[in-house]
N, C-alpha and C positions, 0 to 999 in steps of 0.2 A: 268096650268100653263101655258097659251097663247099669250108672249105681243110682240110689233114687239114696234122697237123708235133709231129714230135715235142715234148715233155710240160716238157723240159729244157730245152729253146732257151723255147718260151712262159713257162718260167716266171724263167727269167734277164728276158725280158725286162720281162715284168710288173711284177718286181724292181723297177727301175726306175721303169718309167714312172709305178707307180701312189703312188708317193711323197708327190708333185706333190698325190695328191685332196686337196682336206681332208673331211675325213668330214662337217665338218655346211658344208650350203649351199643358200645363197638360189637358185640355178635346180640344175633337179634334172642337167640334160644339164656341169654341172661335176663332178653325183658318177662321170659314165661315161670309161672307156675309148672310144676314134676304133678302131677295128679299121675295113683298109681293105686288100682283098685282091686280086693285080692279078700278073705277070708272075712268080709263082714265090717269091714273099715274099707276107708280112703285113705290111702297116704296124701301128705299136700310135704312138700318140700321146696325151695326154692335160692338161690345163693346169689354173691355178685361176685368168686372166687376168691375171697378174704373169709368172708362170714356165710353160715348156711346158718339158714333155721328149717325145722324137721317137725310136722306134726302127724297125728293118725284121729278122728272122726268115724264115730262108728256111722251104720248106708247099710245095705239094701246094695248086696252088689248082684248083677244076674248075670250079667255079663264081668269078670276080670282082662286084666292089661290098662294097658302103661300112656299117659297121653302128657304135652305141652299146651299150654292156650295165654297165653298175653295177663299176667299174677292181677297188675289196677283197671287191668276194662272184668277181668272178671267179680273181683272185690268190688270195682261200686256198681255192678250189675244184682248182683248181690246184696250189695249195702241196701238197695233199691229194693228191694225187693218185698212180699209181703211179714208184718213179724208172726213165727210162728207156720211160714208155706212150705210147700214141702217141693220137694229143688229135685232134678233127675235130667240127669249127665252121658251121652253119650255120643260115643263117633262116628258119623256117617264121613262116608266118600274114599273107605278103602286106608282112612282113620287121620284125611287129610282137614277133617272140619269136626266141632265138638257141638252138637245140639244140645243147649239147654234150655229145661223144660221148668214150666212155674204154672198153674193156673193157667191161665189167657195169653202169660206172655212168654214166647221164645227169641234166644238168640241164637244167631250162627257166629262157632269162635271160628278161627284158623287156626291151627294146630303146629306144631314142629314136633317132629316125634325124637321118643325118649333118646336114644339111640347116644345122641349128639350132651345130651343136658350132664355141664360137669358133676365130679362128686371132688369132696372136700376132704379129702380120704385125712382120718385118727392118727393112725398112728396108733402107735406103746404113748403112752403116761407112763405117766411114774408116782404118779398121789392124787391120792381119793380124798372126800373125804364131805360131808355135809355140814351145812350151814343152815339158822335159821332164817327164813326170806326177811325175816324184819332186821334183821339186823345189817344182813350182807347188800339190801340198802342204803343203810344210816352209812357204812360204810361211803358205795356209792355216793351219797348224795351230801355229806360232808365235804363230799373230793373233788369230787366233778366238773365245777364250776375254776376250775384252773388249771382244767387242759387251755394247755396250750394248738394257737391255730396257727401257728406260723412252720409252713412244709418244711423249709430249712432243718429244722429243732426234732426228725423227724424222734426223740427216740421223748420229747415231750412229748405228744399228740396223744395221750393214753392216760389211766392210772399204773400205778410203780404198784404191785403188792409181793406182799414177802413176808417168811417170820423171823422173830427174836425172841429173847432172850430179854423178860420183865423182872422187877421186881417180883410181882404172882404170876410168876408161869411166860410158857411162851405165846407170844403175839400174834395175829395179824395184820398187819401195820399197809394200808392206802397212803399213797402220797401223787402228790398231782400239783405243777408248778407251770405260772407259763413265763417263768421271771421275771414277774411282777407282782408276783403276791406264791401264797407254800402252804399248800393246806395240807395238815397229817390228821390221819384219825387211825384206832386202832380197836381191837375189841381180843378178849381170848379164843385162839388160835385152836380150829377144831382139832379132831382126832385125828391122827390123817396130814394134816395139814405141815408139819412139826418139819424140817429138810427139806421141801419141795424151792423149786428153780423158784426165782426172781424174777417175777416177768412184769413188760406192761401190756394192759389189756386196752386194745384201741379203743380210740372216744364212744366210732359206733357202735361196738361191741356193746360197753357201757351203757350208750342209750338204749340198746334193746333190750338188754338180760336186767335193766329197772324196769320192763315194758312189763318184764313177768315178774313183779316183786310184789303185786298186786294185796296177797292173799300171806301176812306179815308171819303165820303159825305159820305155814309151809314149808317146807324141808329140803332146804336148795344142794342139787349132787353134782362135786362139779371135782372134776378130771387135769390136772395140769400135766404139761407134757416142756420141755424145752422151746417146741415151737408154735403150740396147739394150745388151745384149753376150752371145757367142753359144762355146758353148767341143762339140766334137767330139771324139768320142775315142773309139774301138773300133766306133764305128757310131752309139753314141748321140752327139743332140744333146740338149743342154740349150740354152733361149732365157730372156733372163729381161729384165722391165724394169729401172733403172738405178734409185735413188732420188736423188730431182732435192735441190738443194739446196746446199750447200756445205761441205762440214768443215770442223772448226777449226784455227786456225794454229796448230800441235802442239808444233812443233817450239820453242814460245814456253816446252813445259810443260815436256821437257827440261831437268834443270838442269848446268848446265856448268860450273862450279867447285864439284860438291861433294867437297869437299879432304879432307873420311874417310871413309879405307875399310879394309875388313872386308875376308879371309878366310874362307872356310870349306869344307871339308868337302860338297857339294852332296846325297849320300844323308844322312851324319849330321847333317848342319841340317835335310831332310826332316821326315827318325821321328823328331825331339825337336820340332818345329813339334809332327810330324803325333799324338803322344803328351798332348804339354802341353795341346792345345786340345780334349783328350777333354773337359773338365771347362767348356770355357767355352761364358756363356749366347749363346741368338742375343739376347736382351732387351737384352746386352752390347756390341754390336758383331763377337761370336766374337773378342771382343779377346784379344791377343798382348803381352807387353812385353818389347822388345830388354833389355839395362841391358850396357852397354858398358866394358869395365875392360881391359888392356896385356896381350893374350895370354888375356883371357875373355870368352866370348859366358854369358850370364844370362838365360834360357827362363824368361817367369814368366807363372803366367797364372791371376787370382781370379774365385773366384763365390762370390755373396753365401751361394747354396742348395744347394752345390756343397762347396764349402772352394778349395784350393788348387792347383799343381800350378808345382815349379820343378826347370830343369834349366843342367846347362850342361856347355859345347863349350869348348875349346884354338880359339882365334881369331888369323888375321896379325891386329892391329892394336896400333898405338903413339898416336894421338890422344891429346887428354882423353875421357873416361871421360865420357858421358854415359845418359838413356831415351830410348824411342820405343819408338812402340804401333803392329802397325798390323791389320789384318783378318786372320784364318791362315785362313781360308778364302781371301782374295789372294794371302798369302803362297804358298803350295804350288800357286797355279794358277801361279803364277809361275813356282815352282821347281821345280819337275813341266817347265818348257821349258827348263831349262839343261843340256844332258846332255855338259857335260865334268865332270874330278872337281875342280872346285873353284866356288864362287861367287864373283863378286865384290861386294860393297855398299857404295855411295861416299854416304853424309848428306853433311848441313850441319848441320841441326838438330832438334830433338826436333820441328818444325812445318814443317819442310820439302821439301817430293817428294824421294824416292833410287831414287839408278840402278841398278838391275842388267843382270847381264849378266853371262857366263861368260869365265873367265882364259885361257884364248885361242881363244876365237870375236871377227870385229866386225862380225857381221852379223845381228846380235839383240838388242837391246837393253829393257828394260822397264823403268818408269817407277813408284812407288805410291806414292801418297799417305799422311799417317801420320795415326791416329786417338788420338784424349785418351786413358790408362789411369790 
């Protein structure tokens, strides 16, 4: 194989595909990126056996061929080359090494045969549709923070996507929960998504997909089956296995009769929670107490080792006063997703889930479990 291409093109593609590669691997071939030169282009592919990323870049191909080299090493080399430089890649020694040259720089990288590189077969996809990158990115952003990291409940380690009928037509809904908080966002279902299987997209796949959505006006082609999902955007293809398992009945967790309503300025509330939680202790679960009375919210944090913090905020609240506690980090994660001037909290009592949503948006809502304070 012998190929020449622009450093910036190669760096951009390596920046996408190398992230899929884990730093530590049982099988050496999984530490490598597959390079395939042919027909005026260089194809790059990387996988961890669950997720596969593929991208092609234009190149001058003198000798067609295929090889694999260490992904992270190649990325770091190319990243440190001069902007706009020309890069030459050539295999030598019967394919056992690849020589990278650029200007006065020369690197010899050990190769492994492409014959042993795994292929994450896509299989048959039952549904395909296109969605704007900005819309998909919003569904991910508004729910991603609530994905569970608890491996024993593996079916919570991703975002649950499904379609449903709503008052205004078919909806594509994204849901994530870790048992402490729940995030739900929805948008009009794209043509072709109706009737798609309900799927759980793994955390890593969600994160990699989100990084491909910089151009909010770009079209993302999505294909779905019972076991895999495929994203294609801007010449990059992300293929992933789905999490097998049943996502819990999240609707039963969303409170329907919380009648104590509080409206608070979003920015002021976020800043106040952030300030008082400065002295909160991890040992105490980073607890912040909300004390509500007519027209007033009192935020307090008590830390036996460091002292107490207290702050008051004006709010719209007309119900009977009460106190409730939350994990400050979880509370801030949710408030970060409220993009309107005011946030609406709907309470039942100190021991029941609280509903949080924006005051003028209806496409996202959040549920937060209380804690004892």
